[in-house]
C-alpha positions in Angstrom: 0.1 0.0 0.3 1.1 3.8 -1.0 1.1 5.5 2.3 3.0 8.5 1.2 0.1 8.7 -1.3 -2.3 8.4 1.3 -1.5 10.9 3.3 -1.2 13.2 0.7 -4.7 12.7 -0.2 -5.7 13.2 3.5 -4.3 16.0 3.8 -5.7 17.3 0.6 -9.4 16.1 2.0 -8.7 18.6 5.0 -8.1 21.5 2.5 -10.7 21.1 0.6 -12.7 20.9 3.7 -11.9 23.6 5.2 -11.6 25.7 2.1 -15.5 24.7 1.5 -16.3 26.5 4.9 -14.5 29.2 4.8 -16.4 30.1 1.4 -19.5 29.0 2.7 -18.5 31.3 5.9 -17.6 34.7 3.9 -20.3 33.6 1.0 -22.5 34.1 4.4 -21.1 36.5 6.1 -21.6 38.5 2.7 -25.4 38.2 2.1 -26.6 41.3 0.5 -23.1 43.0 -0.6 -23.1 46.4 -1.3 -19.8 47.6 -2.8 -17.8 46.1 -6.3 -15.3 45.0 -3.9 -17.8 43.3 -1.3 -19.7 41.2 -5.0 -16.1 40.6 -6.4 -15.7 38.6 -2.8 -18.7 37.2 -2.6 -18.7 36.0 -6.3 -15.6 34.1 -5.6 -17.1 32.5 -2.2 -19.5 31.3 -4.2 -17.6 29.4 -6.7 -15.3 27.8 -3.9 -17.6 26.6 -1.7 -19.1 24.2 -3.9 -16.3 23.9 -5.9 -13.8 22.8 -2.6 -16.9 20.9 -1.7 -17.4 18.7 -5.1 -13.3 18.2 -5.1 -13.9 16.9 -1.2 -16.5 14.2 -2.9 -13.8 13.5 -5.2 -10.9 13.0 -2.9 -13.0 11.0 -0.1 -13.9 8.8 -3.2 -10.0 7.9 -4.3 -8.9 7.6 -0.5 -12.1 5.2 -0.1 -10.4 3.4 -3.0 -7.0 3.1 -2.1 -8.3 1.8 1.4 -10.2 -0.9 -0.7 -13.8 0.1 0.7 -17.2 0.9 -0.8 -17.1 4.0 -2.7 -21.2 3.3 -2.2 -20.9 3.6 1.7 -18.5 6.8 1.6 -19.2 9.1 -0.3 -23.3 8.2 -0.9 -23.6 8.2 2.8 -21.9 11.6 3.4 -24.4 13.1 0.8 -27.5 11.8 1.9 -27.0 12.9 5.7 -25.9 16.2 4.1 -24.9 18.8 5.9 -23.4 16.3 9.3 -22.5 13.4 6.5 -19.1 15.2 5.3 -17.7 15.5 8.8 -18.9 12.3 9.9 -16.8 10.7 6.8 -14.2 12.9 7.2 -13.8 12.3 11.1 -14.1 8.8 10.1 -11.6 8.5 7.3 -9.3 10.7 9.2 -9.1 7.7 12.1 -9.0 4.6 9.0 -6.1 6.7 7.3 -4.1 6.8 10.4 -5.0 3.1 11.6 -4.2 2.8 8.3 -0.7 4.6 8.1 0.5 3.0 11.5 -0.1 -0.7 10.6 2.3 -0.3 7.3 4.9 1.9 8.8 3.6 5.3 7.2 3.6 8.7 8.9 1.0 8.7 11.2 -0.6 12.7 11.3 
């Protein structure tokens, strides 16, 4: 099992989750933008939030395949139980990756 690739994908999964949350927070905070700068930030946050959310699911699916788990259970369950599903999937995947890396002598984060 390629443990450095799994660790790198877990870091990407973390990045996409945090970026999606940041985009959502900025998008929600600037409801009804008035200045052109606020409109630009609001537009960029509106693009960042769903794009990073989509990449979160792609990365989650890729990690699931590498760890030989069911994509339907992990990604499908995360989508069905949104908005709390991605958090549950993230923390369970983090636990699973940490266990896999410690078993294979990789870097456990």
